[in-house]
VEXMAR-344746 format. One record per atom (N, C-alpha, C, O): residue in three letters; x, y, z; atom name. Coordinates in pm, whole numbers, plus 32768, in hexadecimal, padded with zeros to 4 digits. Last residue first. Example, Ala and Ser with C-alpha at 12.3 -4.5 7.8 and 13.67 -1.06 7.14 Angstrom:
<pts>
+------+------+------+------+------+
| resn |   c1 |   c2 |   c3 | name |
+------+------+------+------+------+
|  SER | 8505 | 7F1F | 82C4 |    N |
|  SER | 8557 | 7F96 | 82CA |   CA |
|  SER | 850A | 8003 | 8313 |    C |
|  SER | 853D | 8072 | 8324 |    O |
|  ALA | 8527 | 7DC7 | 830C |    N |
|  ALA | 84CE | 7E3E | 830C |   CA |
|  ALA | 8528 | 7EB6 | 830C |    C |
|  ALA | 8590 | 7EB4 | 834E |    O |
+------+------+------+------+------+
</pts>
This chain:
<pts>
+------+------+------+------+------+
| resn |   c1 |   c2 |   c3 | name |
+------+------+------+------+------+
|  ARG | BE42 | 54A5 | 1B62 |    N |
|  ARG | BE10 | 5482 | 1BE7 |   CA |
|  ARG | BE6A | 54BB | 1C4D |    C |
|  ARG | BE53 | 54AA | 1CC5 |    O |
|  LYS | BDE5 | 5530 | 1A27 |    N |
|  LYS | BE46 | 5519 | 1A93 |   CA |
|  LYS | BDFF | 54F5 | 1B14 |    C |
|  LYS | BD8F | 5520 | 1B2F |    O |
|  GLY | BD5E | 556B | 193E |    N |
|  GLY | BD46 | 54EB | 1980 |   CA |
|  GLY | BDA6 | 54CB | 19F0 |    C |
|  GLY | BDB7 | 5457 | 1A14 |    O |
|  ASN | BD68 | 565A | 18BB |    N |
|  ASN | BDDD | 5603 | 18B2 |   CA |
|  ASN | BDCC | 557D | 18F7 |    C |
|  ASN | BE23 | 5526 | 18EC |    O |
|  ARG | BC6F | 56D8 | 18E2 |    N |
|  ARG | BCB0 | 56D8 | 185E |   CA |
|  ARG | BD1C | 566D | 1850 |    C |
|  ARG | BD2A | 562E | 17E8 |    O |
|  VAL | BC38 | 56AA | 19F1 |    N |
|  VAL | BBD8 | 5681 | 198B |   CA |
|  VAL | BC1B | 5676 | 1903 |    C |
|  VAL | BC03 | 5617 | 18B9 |    O |
|  ILE | BD1C | 571E | 1A6A |    N |
|  ILE | BCFE | 5690 | 1A7D |   CA |
|  ILE | BC9E | 565D | 1A12 |    C |
|  ILE | BCB1 | 55EF | 19DD |    O |
|  ASP | BD04 | 5829 | 1A17 |    N |
|  ASP | BD7B | 57DB | 19F5 |   CA |
|  ASP | BD5F | 5745 | 19FF |    C |
|  ASP | BD86 | 56F8 | 19A7 |    O |
|  THR | BC0E | 586D | 1A8F |    N |
|  THR | BC1E | 5874 | 19FE |   CA |
|  THR | BC94 | 581F | 19D1 |    C |
|  THR | BC8A | 57D5 | 196F |    O |
|  VAL | BC53 | 5854 | 1B9F |    N |
|  VAL | BBEB | 57FD | 1B65 |   CA |
|  VAL | BBFA | 57F9 | 1ACD |    C |
|  VAL | BBF2 | 578E | 1A91 |    O |
|  LEU | BD16 | 5922 | 1BB1 |    N |
|  LEU | BD36 | 5897 | 1BD2 |   CA |
|  LEU | BCD3 | 5836 | 1B92 |    C |
|  LEU | BCFB | 57D3 | 1B56 |    O |
|  ALA | BC80 | 5A05 | 1B6C |    N |
|  ALA | BCF5 | 59E0 | 1B1C |   CA |
|  ALA | BD1A | 594D | 1B34 |    C |
|  ALA | BD3A | 5905 | 1AD6 |    O |
|  LEU | BBC2 | 5A05 | 1C3B |    N |
|  LEU | BB97 | 59F6 | 1BB0 |   CA |
|  LEU | BC0C | 59C9 | 1B58 |    C |
|  LEU | BBFB | 5972 | 1B03 |    O |
|  THR | BC6D | 5A31 | 1D15 |    N |
|  THR | BC1B | 59B8 | 1D10 |   CA |
|  THR | BBF0 | 599D | 1C80 |    C |
|  THR | BBF9 | 592C | 1C51 |    O |
|  GLU | BCD0 | 5B2C | 1CD7 |    N |
|  GLU | BD2C | 5ABB | 1CE1 |   CA |
|  GLU | BCE1 | 5A37 | 1CD7 |    C |
|  GLU | BD10 | 59D8 | 1C99 |    O |
|  GLU | BBE0 | 5BBF | 1CE5 |    N |
|  GLU | BC2C | 5BB9 | 1C68 |   CA |
|  GLU | BC8D | 5B42 | 1C66 |    C |
|  GLU | BC9A | 5AFD | 1C01 |    O |
|  PRO | BB96 | 5BA8 | 1DF3 |    N |
|  PRO | BB40 | 5B70 | 1D8A |   CA |
|  PRO | BB8A | 5B61 | 1D04 |    C |
|  PRO | BB74 | 5B01 | 1CBB |    O |
|  SER | BCC0 | 5B40 | 1EA7 |    N |
|  SER | BC63 | 5BA7 | 1E7A |   CA |
|  SER | BC07 | 5B67 | 1E11 |    C |
|  SER | BC26 | 5AFC | 1DDD |    O |
|  PHE | BD07 | 5A5B | 1FAB |    N |
|  PHE | BCFE | 5A76 | 1F1C |   CA |
|  PHE | BC9B | 5AE7 | 1F01 |    C |
|  PHE | BC30 | 5AEC | 1F3C |    O |
|  GLY | BD15 | 5A0C | 20BB |    N |
|  GLY | BD63 | 5A7D | 208B |   CA |
|  GLY | BD60 | 5A9A | 1FF7 |    C |
|  GLY | BDAF | 5AEC | 1FC8 |    O |
|  ILE | BC6F | 5954 | 2120 |    N |
|  ILE | BCFC | 592D | 2119 |   CA |
|  ILE | BD50 | 5997 | 20D1 |    C |
|  ILE | BDC4 | 597E | 20AF |    O |
|  LEU | BB7B | 59D6 | 210E |    N |
|  LEU | BBAE | 59B2 | 2193 |   CA |
|  LEU | BC41 | 5989 | 2191 |    C |
|  LEU | BC88 | 5999 | 21F4 |    O |
|  LYS | BB55 | 59DE | 1FFB |    N |
|  LYS | BB71 | 5A5B | 2043 |   CA |
|  LYS | BBAE | 5A3E | 20CC |    C |
|  LYS | BC09 | 5A84 | 20F8 |    O |
|  MET | BB15 | 58D1 | 1FD4 |    N |
|  MET | BB91 | 5906 | 1F99 |   CA |
|  MET | BBB7 | 598A | 1FDD |    C |
|  MET | BC2D | 59A3 | 1FF4 |    O |
|  ARG | BA1C | 58C9 | 2050 |    N |
|  ARG | BA8B | 587A | 2087 |   CA |
|  ARG | BB11 | 58AB | 2052 |    C |
|  ARG | BB74 | 58AF | 209B |    O |
|  GLU | B98E | 5972 | 1FA1 |    N |
|  GLU | B99E | 5997 | 202F |   CA |
|  GLU | BA10 | 5949 | 206F |    C |
|  GLU | BA5C | 5982 | 20BD |    O |
|  ILE | B997 | 58D9 | 1EB8 |    N |
|  ILE | B9D7 | 595D | 1EBB |   CA |
|  ILE | B9EF | 598A | 1F4A |    C |
|  ILE | BA57 | 59C3 | 1F69 |    O |
|  PHE | B8FF | 57F9 | 1F0D |    N |
|  PHE | B98A | 57EA | 1EE4 |   CA |
|  PHE | B9D4 | 5870 | 1EEC |    C |
|  PHE | BA43 | 5877 | 1F20 |    O |
|  ASP | B803 | 586F | 1F36 |    N |
|  ASP | B849 | 582F | 1FA6 |   CA |
|  ASP | B8DF | 5821 | 1F88 |    C |
|  ASP | B933 | 583B | 1FDE |    O |
|  ILE | B7CF | 58BE | 1E2C |    N |
|  ILE | B7D8 | 5922 | 1E96 |   CA |
|  ILE | B822 | 58EA | 1F0F |    C |
|  ILE | B878 | 592D | 1F48 |    O |
|  VAL | B7C4 | 57C0 | 1DB1 |    N |
|  VAL | B829 | 5822 | 1D89 |   CA |
|  VAL | B83C | 588C | 1DF4 |    C |
|  VAL | B8AD | 58B0 | 1E14 |    O |
|  GLN | B6E5 | 574F | 1E32 |    N |
|  GLN | B768 | 570E | 1E3C |   CA |
|  GLN | B7D8 | 5771 | 1E19 |    C |
|  GLN | B83F | 5774 | 1E5D |    O |
|  GLU | B61A | 57FF | 1DE0 |    N |
|  GLU | B63B | 57F1 | 1E6F |   CA |
|  GLU | B6C5 | 57B5 | 1E82 |    C |
|  GLU | B711 | 57E1 | 1ED8 |    O |
|  LYS | B61E | 57C6 | 1CCC |    N |
|  LYS | B63F | 584D | 1CFB |   CA |
|  LYS | B666 | 584A | 1D8F |    C |
|  LYS | B6C6 | 588C | 1DB8 |    O |
|  ALA | B5C5 | 56BE | 1CCB |    N |
|  ALA | B64C | 56DE | 1C9A |   CA |
|  ALA | B678 | 5767 | 1CCE |    C |
|  ALA | B6EB | 5779 | 1CF6 |    O |
|  SER | B4BF | 56E4 | 1D28 |    N |
|  SER | B51D | 5692 | 1D75 |   CA |
|  SER | B5AD | 56B2 | 1D4C |    C |
|  SER | B605 | 56BF | 1DA2 |    O |
|  GLU | B454 | 577A | 1C57 |    N |
|  GLU | B459 | 57B2 | 1CDF |   CA |
|  GLU | B4BE | 5767 | 1D36 |    C |
|  GLU | B509 | 57A3 | 1D83 |    O |
|  GLY | B469 | 56BF | 1B85 |    N |
|  GLY | B4AF | 573F | 1B7F |   CA |
|  GLY | B4BF | 577F | 1C08 |    C |
|  GLY | B529 | 57B4 | 1C29 |    O |
|  LYS | B3BD | 55F7 | 1BE4 |    N |
|  LYS | B44A | 55D8 | 1BC8 |   CA |
|  LYS | B49D | 5658 | 1BC5 |    C |
|  LYS | B50A | 565D | 1BFD |    O |
|  LEU | B2CB | 5681 | 1BE9 |    N |
|  LEU | B303 | 564E | 1C66 |   CA |
|  LEU | B398 | 5630 | 1C55 |    C |
|  LEU | B3E8 | 564C | 1CAF |    O |
|  LYS | B2AF | 56A8 | 1AD4 |    N |
|  LYS | B2B8 | 571B | 1B2E |   CA |
|  LYS | B2F7 | 56F2 | 1BB3 |    C |
|  LYS | B34E | 5737 | 1BE7 |    O |
|  ALA | B298 | 55A0 | 1A7C |    N |
|  ALA | B309 | 55F2 | 1A4E |   CA |
|  ALA | B31C | 566B | 1AA8 |    C |
|  ALA | B38E | 5691 | 1AC6 |    O |
|  ILE | B1A5 | 555D | 1AF8 |    N |
|  ILE | B21F | 5515 | 1B1D |   CA |
|  ILE | B29A | 5565 | 1AF4 |    C |
|  ILE | B2FB | 556D | 1B40 |    O |
|  MET | B0FA | 5609 | 1A73 |    N |
|  MET | B107 | 5613 | 1B04 |   CA |
|  MET | B187 | 55D0 | 1B32 |    C |
|  MET | B1CE | 5603 | 1B89 |    O |
|  GLY | B118 | 55A5 | 1971 |    N |
|  GLY | B13C | 562F | 198D |   CA |
|  GLY | B151 | 5644 | 1A22 |    C |
|  GLY | B1AE | 568A | 1A4B |    O |
|  GLU | B0AC | 54A9 | 197E |    N |
|  GLU | B13C | 54B3 | 1970 |   CA |
|  GLU | B16E | 5542 | 1987 |    C |
|  GLU | B1E1 | 5556 | 19AD |    O |
|  ASP | AFBD | 541B | 1A1B |    N |
|  ASP | AFDB | 54A6 | 19F9 |   CA |
|  ASP | B072 | 54BA | 19F4 |    C |
|  ASP | B0B1 | 54D8 | 1A5A |    O |
|  SER | AF77 | 5331 | 1A81 |    N |
|  SER | AFA4 | 532C | 19F7 |   CA |
|  SER | AFC9 | 53B7 | 19C4 |    C |
|  SER | AFF0 | 53C7 | 1951 |    O |
|  THR | AFD3 | 52D8 | 1BD1 |    N |
|  THR | AF91 | 5330 | 1B71 |   CA |
|  THR | AFC9 | 531A | 1AE5 |    C |
|  THR | B03E | 52F5 | 1AD4 |    O |
|  ILE | AFCD | 5188 | 1C3A |    N |
|  ILE | B01B | 5201 | 1C26 |   CA |
|  ILE | AFD1 | 5255 | 1BBE |    C |
|  ILE | AF98 | 521F | 1B5F |    O |
|  PHE | AEC0 | 50F9 | 1CFC |    N |
|  PHE | AF0F | 5105 | 1C83 |   CA |
|  PHE | AF5D | 5187 | 1C83 |    C |
|  PHE | AF36 | 51E9 | 1CC3 |    O |
|  ARG | AE28 | 5007 | 1DD4 |    N |
|  ARG | AE62 | 508B | 1DBC |   CA |
|  ARG | AEBF | 5087 | 1D43 |    C |
|  ARG | AF01 | 5023 | 1D28 |    O |
|  GLY | AD05 | 4F36 | 1D8F |    N |
|  GLY | AD7B | 4F5F | 1DDB |   CA |
|  GLY | ADA8 | 4FED | 1DB8 |    C |
|  GLY | AD5B | 503E | 1D87 |    O |
|  SER | AC16 | 4EE6 | 1D1A |    N |
|  SER | AC95 | 4EB4 | 1CE3 |   CA |
|  SER | AD11 | 4EDC | 1D30 |    C |
|  SER | AD7D | 4EA7 | 1D16 |    O |
|  THR | AB33 | 4F58 | 1D82 |    N |
|  THR | AB33 | 4EC8 | 1D6D |   CA |
|  THR | ABBB | 4E90 | 1D44 |    C |
|  THR | ABD1 | 4E17 | 1D4B |    O |
|  ARG | AB6D | 506B | 1DA1 |    N |
|  ARG | AB32 | 501D | 1E0F |   CA |
|  ARG | AB3B | 4F86 | 1DFC |    C |
|  ARG | AB4A | 4F3D | 1E5E |    O |
|  ASN | AC92 | 50EE | 1D56 |    N |
|  ASN | AC1F | 50B6 | 1D11 |   CA |
|  ASN | ABE5 | 5052 | 1D74 |    C |
|  ASN | AC26 | 4FEF | 1D96 |    O |
|  ALA | AD45 | 5210 | 1DAA |    N |
|  ALA | AD0D | 5190 | 1DD3 |   CA |
|  ALA | AC97 | 516C | 1D7A |    C |
|  ALA | AC45 | 51C1 | 1D57 |    O |
|  TYR | AE7B | 52A0 | 1D40 |    N |
|  TYR | ADE9 | 52A1 | 1D4A |   CA |
|  TYR | ADB8 | 5214 | 1D6A |    C |
|  TYR | ADF9 | 51B0 | 1D4A |    O |
|  VAL | AF91 | 5374 | 1D74 |    N |
|  VAL | AF58 | 52ED | 1D7C |   CA |
|  VAL | AEC0 | 52FD | 1D7E |    C |
|  VAL | AE8C | 535D | 1DB7 |    O |
|  LEU | AFBB | 547D | 1D5F |    N |
|  LEU | B01E | 5423 | 1D22 |   CA |
|  LEU | AFED | 5393 | 1D1D |    C |
|  LEU | B01C | 5343 | 1CCB |    O |
|  GLY | AF0D | 552D | 1DE3 |    N |
|  GLY | AEEE | 5503 | 1D5B |   CA |
|  GLY | AF54 | 54A8 | 1D18 |    C |
|  GLY | AF45 | 5489 | 1CA2 |    O |
|  ILE | AF0E | 5576 | 1EE8 |    N |
|  ILE | AF57 | 55CE | 1E8C |   CA |
|  ILE | AF4A | 55A1 | 1DFA |    C |
|  ILE | AF77 | 55E7 | 1DA0 |    O |
|  ARG | AE74 | 54A6 | 1F52 |    N |
|  ARG | AE47 | 5530 | 1F62 |   CA |
|  ARG | AE8C | 558E | 1F00 |    C |
|  ARG | AE4F | 55EA | 1ECC |    O |
|  GLU | AF15 | 53C8 | 1F1D |    N |
|  GLU | AE93 | 53D6 | 1ED8 |   CA |
|  GLU | AE65 | 5467 | 1EDD |    C |
|  GLU | AE35 | 549D | 1E79 |    O |
|  LEU | AFDF | 53FC | 1FD0 |    N |
|  LEU | B000 | 53F8 | 1F41 |   CA |
|  LEU | AF81 | 5402 | 1EEC |    C |
|  LEU | AF83 | 543C | 1E80 |    O |
|  GLU | AF4A | 53E0 | 20BB |    N |
|  GLU | AF84 | 5462 | 2099 |   CA |
|  GLU | AFA9 | 5468 | 2005 |    C |
|  GLU | AF95 | 54CF | 1FC4 |    O |
|  SER | AF13 | 52D0 | 20AC |    N |
|  SER | AEA4 | 5330 | 20AC |   CA |
|  SER | AED5 | 53BC | 2089 |    C |
|  SER | AE92 | 5406 | 2041 |    O |
|  LEU | B012 | 5266 | 20C4 |    N |
|  LEU | AFCA | 5257 | 2045 |   CA |
|  LEU | AF54 | 52B7 | 203C |    C |
|  LEU | AF36 | 52EA | 1FD1 |    O |
|  ALA | B04A | 52AC | 21D0 |    N |
|  ALA | B09F | 52DC | 2163 |   CA |
|  ALA | B055 | 52D6 | 20DE |    C |
|  ALA | B058 | 5335 | 2090 |    O |
|  LYS | AF7F | 521C | 2256 |    N |
|  LYS | AF88 | 52AD | 2264 |   CA |
|  LYS | AFDA | 52EA | 21F2 |    C |
|  LYS | AFB4 | 5350 | 21BA |    O |
|  GLN | AFC6 | 5116 | 2211 |    N |
|  GLN | AF44 | 514C | 21E6 |   CA |
|  GLN | AF46 | 51E4 | 21EC |    C |
|  GLN | AF14 | 5226 | 2191 |    O |
|  MET | B0B7 | 5101 | 229B |    N |
|  MET | B0B9 | 50FD | 2209 |   CA |
|  MET | B037 | 5136 | 21D1 |    C |
|  MET | B039 | 517F | 216E |    O |
|  THR | B04C | 5108 | 239D |    N |
|  THR | B0AD | 516E | 2374 |   CA |
|  THR | B0B4 | 5174 | 22DC |    C |
|  THR | B0B8 | 51E1 | 22A2 |    O |
|  ASN | AFB0 | 5023 | 23A0 |    N |
|  ASN | AF70 | 50A6 | 23B3 |   CA |
|  ASN | AFCB | 5118 | 2387 |    C |
|  ASN | AF9C | 517C | 2352 |    O |
|  PRO | B071 | 4F55 | 2387 |    N |
|  PRO | B017 | 4F72 | 2317 |   CA |
|  PRO | AFCF | 4FF9 | 2325 |    C |
|  PRO | AFB4 | 503B | 22C0 |    O |
|  ASN | B1B5 | 4FA8 | 2400 |    N |
|  ASN | B12B | 4F89 | 2422 |   CA |
|  ASN | B0D2 | 4FAB | 23A9 |    C |
|  ASN | B0E5 | 5013 | 236A |    O |
|  VAL | B2C9 | 4F2E | 233A |    N |
|  VAL | B283 | 4F95 | 2388 |   CA |
|  VAL | B1F6 | 4F64 | 23A5 |    C |
|  VAL | B1C6 | 4F04 | 2369 |    O |
|  THR | B375 | 4EB2 | 2278 |    N |
|  THR | B378 | 4E8F | 2307 |   CA |
|  THR | B343 | 4F01 | 235E |    C |
|  THR | B384 | 4F2F | 23BC |    O |
|  ALA | B34F | 4EC5 | 2170 |    N |
|  ALA | B396 | 4F34 | 21B0 |   CA |
|  ALA | B3AC | 4F1C | 2246 |    C |
|  ALA | B3EE | 4F6C | 2289 |    O |
|  GLU | B2C0 | 4DD7 | 2147 |    N |
|  GLU | B33D | 4DED | 20FD |   CA |
|  GLU | B392 | 4E5B | 2140 |    C |
|  GLU | B40C | 4E50 | 2147 |    O |
|  ALA | B1E0 | 4E09 | 21E6 |    N |
|  ALA | B239 | 4D99 | 2207 |   CA |
|  ALA | B2C1 | 4DAB | 21C3 |    C |
|  ALA | B329 | 4D92 | 2201 |    O |
|  ALA | B173 | 4EE2 | 215B |    N |
|  ALA | B19C | 4EF2 | 21E6 |   CA |
|  ALA | B1FE | 4E83 | 220F |    C |
|  ALA | B261 | 4E9D | 2253 |    O |
|  LEU | B137 | 4E6A | 2065 |    N |
|  LEU | B197 | 4ED8 | 206B |   CA |
|  LEU | B1CD | 4EEA | 20F9 |    C |
|  LEU | B245 | 4EFE | 210D |    O |
|  ASP | B076 | 4DB0 | 20C1 |    N |
|  ASP | B0F0 | 4D82 | 207E |   CA |
|  ASP | B15C | 4DED | 2082 |    C |
|  ASP | B1D0 | 4DD0 | 209E |    O |
|  ARG | AFB1 | 4E5B | 212D |    N |
|  ARG | AFF5 | 4DF8 | 2182 |   CA |
|  ARG | B076 | 4DC7 | 2143 |    C |
|  ARG | B0DA | 4DB6 | 2189 |    O |
|  VAL | AF66 | 4EEC | 204A |    N |
|  VAL | AF9C | 4F32 | 20BE |   CA |
|  VAL | AFEB | 4ECF | 2114 |    C |
|  VAL | B05B | 4EEC | 213F |    O |
|  SER | AFCB | 4E3D | 1F1B |    N |
|  SER | AF6C | 4E5F | 1F85 |   CA |
|  SER | AFB4 | 4EA7 | 1FF7 |    C |
|  SER | B02E | 4EA0 | 2003 |    O |
|  PRO | B08D | 4EDE | 1E14 |    N |
|  PRO | B06B | 4E6C | 1E6B |   CA |
|  PRO | B009 | 4E9B | 1ED7 |    C |
|  PRO | AFF7 | 4F13 | 1EEB |    O |
|  LEU | AFFC | 4FAB | 1D11 |    N |
|  LEU | B050 | 4F9A | 1D87 |   CA |
|  LEU | B02C | 4F1A | 1DD0 |    C |
|  LEU | AFB9 | 4EEE | 1DCC |    O |
|  LYS | B000 | 4FA3 | 1BB7 |    N |
|  LYS | AFB6 | 4F7F | 1C30 |   CA |
|  LYS | B019 | 4F6D | 1CA0 |    C |
|  LYS | B07F | 4F29 | 1C91 |    O |
|  ASP | B05E | 50B2 | 1AE1 |    N |
|  ASP | B07C | 5035 | 1B27 |   CA |
|  ASP | B022 | 5020 | 1B9F |    C |
|  ASP | AFFD | 5080 | 1BE4 |    O |
|  GLY | B036 | 51AF | 1A78 |    N |
|  GLY | AFCD | 514C | 1A66 |   CA |
|  GLY | AFE6 | 50C7 | 1AAB |    C |
|  GLY | AF8C | 5072 | 1AB0 |    O |
|  PRO | B18C | 51EA | 1A48 |    N |
|  PRO | B104 | 5221 | 1A45 |   CA |
|  PRO | B09E | 51B4 | 1A27 |    C |
|  PRO | B0AE | 5166 | 19C8 |    O |
|  LYS | B255 | 5103 | 1B11 |    N |
|  LYS | B233 | 5145 | 1A93 |   CA |
|  LYS | B1A6 | 5181 | 1A9A |    C |
|  LYS | B153 | 5153 | 1AE8 |    O |
|  PHE | B340 | 50FC | 1C05 |    N |
|  PHE | B2B0 | 50F1 | 1BF0 |   CA |
|  PHE | B28F | 5142 | 1B74 |    C |
|  PHE | B2AA | 51BA | 1B6F |    O |
|  VAL | B43F | 5138 | 1BB2 |    N |
|  VAL | B427 | 50B7 | 1BF4 |   CA |
|  VAL | B392 | 5096 | 1BEB |    C |
|  VAL | B36B | 5025 | 1BCE |    O |
|  GLY | B462 | 5236 | 1B4E |    N |
|  GLY | B430 | 51D0 | 1AF3 |   CA |
|  GLY | B421 | 5146 | 1B30 |    C |
|  GLY | B3FB | 50E8 | 1AEB |    O |
|  SER | B49D | 530C | 1BE7 |    N |
|  SER | B50F | 52C2 | 1BAF |   CA |
|  SER | B4E4 | 5253 | 1B50 |    C |
|  SER | B536 | 5219 | 1B0A |    O |
|  ILE | B3A9 | 5366 | 1C3F |    N |
|  ILE | B3F4 | 53BC | 1BE2 |   CA |
|  ILE | B46D | 5375 | 1BA5 |    C |
|  ILE | B49D | 539E | 1B3B |    O |
|  ILE | B359 | 5288 | 1CE1 |    N |
|  ILE | B307 | 52B4 | 1C6F |   CA |
|  ILE | B35B | 5305 | 1C0D |    C |
|  ILE | B357 | 52EB | 1B95 |    O |
|  GLY | B41F | 5279 | 1DA2 |    N |
|  GLY | B406 | 5206 | 1D4C |   CA |
|  GLY | B3B5 | 522A | 1CD0 |    C |
|  GLY | B3CA | 51F3 | 1C64 |    O |
|  ALA | B3F7 | 5370 | 1E1A |    N |
|  ALA | B475 | 5357 | 1DD5 |   CA |
|  ALA | B468 | 52E0 | 1D77 |    C |
|  ALA | B49F | 52E1 | 1D08 |    O |
|  GLN | B2FA | 533C | 1E8C |    N |
|  GLN | B309 | 53A5 | 1E27 |   CA |
|  GLN | B389 | 538F | 1DD6 |    C |
|  GLN | B388 | 539B | 1D5C |    O |
|  ILE | B34D | 5279 | 1F42 |    N |
|  ILE | B2F0 | 5253 | 1ED7 |   CA |
|  ILE | B2F5 | 52BB | 1E68 |    C |
|  ILE | B2F5 | 5297 | 1DF2 |    O |
|  GLN | B3F0 | 5318 | 1FE3 |    N |
|  GLN | B429 | 52A7 | 1F9A |   CA |
|  GLN | B3CE | 5275 | 1F2B |    C |
|  GLN | B3FD | 524A | 1EC2 |    O |
|  GLU | B33E | 53D7 | 204A |    N |
|  GLU | B3B2 | 5402 | 1FFA |   CA |
|  GLU | B3EA | 538E | 1FA8 |    C |
|  GLU | B410 | 53A1 | 1F35 |    O |
|  ILE | B28E | 532D | 20D7 |    N |
|  ILE | B25C | 5383 | 206B |   CA |
|  ILE | B2D0 | 53A8 | 200F |    C |
|  ILE | B2C6 | 539B | 1F95 |    O |
|  LEU | B341 | 52C4 | 2194 |    N |
|  LEU | B2FE | 526B | 2135 |   CA |
|  LEU | B2CB | 52BA | 20BD |    C |
|  LEU | B2DA | 5290 | 204B |    O |
|  GLN | B380 | 53AB | 2223 |    N |
|  GLN | B3EA | 5365 | 21DA |   CA |
|  GLN | B3AF | 5305 | 2172 |    C |
|  GLN | B3E5 | 52F8 | 2105 |    O |
|  ILE | B287 | 53D9 | 2291 |    N |
|  ILE | B2C0 | 543D | 2235 |   CA |
|  ILE | B32F | 53FD | 21E3 |    C |
|  ILE | B33B | 5417 | 216B |    O |
|  TYR | B26A | 52FE | 2338 |    N |
|  TYR | B20E | 530C | 22C7 |   CA |
|  TYR | B241 | 5372 | 2263 |    C |
|  TYR | B229 | 5363 | 21EB |    O |
|  VAL | B335 | 5326 | 23F9 |    N |
|  VAL | B341 | 52B9 | 2398 |   CA |
|  VAL | B2E5 | 52D0 | 2321 |    C |
|  VAL | B30E | 52B7 | 22AF |    O |
|  PRO | B3C3 | 5460 | 244E |    N |
|  PRO | B34E | 5407 | 244C |   CA |
|  PRO | B355 | 53A1 | 23D9 |    C |
|  PRO | B377 | 53C4 | 2368 |    O |
|  ARG | B52B | 5445 | 2488 |    N |
|  ARG | B4B2 | 5489 | 2456 |   CA |
|  ARG | B43C | 542A | 2456 |    C |
|  ARG | B44F | 53B0 | 245C |    O |
|  GLU | B5ED | 53A1 | 24F7 |    N |
|  GLU | B5FA | 5431 | 2504 |   CA |
|  GLU | B57B | 547E | 24E0 |    C |
|  GLU | B563 | 54EC | 2513 |    O |
|  SER | B5FC | 5296 | 24CF |    N |
|  SER | B5A8 | 52C2 | 253E |   CA |
|  SER | B5AB | 5359 | 2551 |    C |
|  SER | B572 | 538D | 25B2 |    O |
|  ASP | B5D8 | 522F | 2374 |    N |
|  ASP | B625 | 524E | 23EC |   CA |
|  ASP | B5C8 | 5285 | 2457 |    C |
|  ASP | B553 | 52A0 | 243D |    O |
|  LEU | B5CD | 514C | 2264 |    N |
|  LEU | B588 | 519E | 22C7 |   CA |
|  LEU | B5E3 | 51B7 | 233D |    C |
|  LEU | B631 | 5161 | 2366 |    O |
|  GLU | B5C2 | 50E5 | 212D |    N |
|  GLU | B626 | 5115 | 218C |   CA |
|  GLU | B5E3 | 5177 | 21EA |    C |
|  GLU | B5C3 | 51E8 | 21C4 |    O |
|  TRP | B56D | 4FDE | 205A |    N |
|  TRP | B53C | 5040 | 20BA |   CA |
|  TRP | B5AB | 5064 | 211B |    C |
|  TRP | B5EB | 500C | 2156 |    O |
|  GLN | B574 | 4F90 | 1F0F |    N |
|  GLN | B5C5 | 4F90 | 1F87 |   CA |
|  GLN | B597 | 5000 | 1FE4 |    C |
|  GLN | B599 | 5075 | 1FBE |    O |
|  MET | B487 | 4ED4 | 1E5E |    N |
|  MET | B4B7 | 4F57 | 1E82 |   CA |
|  MET | B503 | 4F4D | 1F06 |    C |
|  MET | B4D8 | 4F08 | 1F63 |    O |
+------+------+------+------+------+
</pts>
């Protein structure tokens, strides 16, 4: 997994978001075993305590669960993953619409542009 972290926001929140993105995009499949905290931390080049904090939050919301003897796993609840995917998509669309407003597009103009691109494949 490619980790992209910046100094603008707390690192553990960025880790949570990136692991969630990995889950909804299929990088991590339902039921997959996650690498150890230390391995994930080394891969992301963060402190293991920071990665532990992110994974604990993912456990709290139910996307990850721990098995004391086997490690951490991605939830097998595909409904939960689908819901997260839908929420993430909605946030992306809202952000896009807001950016389009900033450059002077009305919602109708934005919709027309998106529809044209989807139908005709124009870039």
